[in-house]
C-alpha positions, 0 to 999 in steps of 0.5 A: 649723762648719769652719775654713779659714785665710786665705791672706795677700794677698801669696801670692795671684797678682795676677791673682786678687786682688780689691778686697774683704777680706770674709771670705767672699770671702777664704776662696777664697784657698786656690784663687786662681782661684775668688777672682776668680770668686766675687767677680765672682758676688757683685758681679753678684748683690748690686750689679747691676740687679735686680728686688730692691733691695740691701736685699732682697738683703742681707736674703735673705743674712742669713736664709739665713746664719742658717738655715744657722747661719753666724755671719758 
């Protein structure tokens, strides 16, 4: 699996910072404009109203991650 170092929070422009320090979100700090976009997409997919429950969406994420060999 590839390794991408995290950018310290104080090096990310304030307008691109998000209230989440989850590793999959923070990895976008190397290209700060995508940090906010990825976070907004994540919130929409995982927390917004949906025909799937939050638990179902989390289970899908776990299965996809396991299938892809992701360890997070």
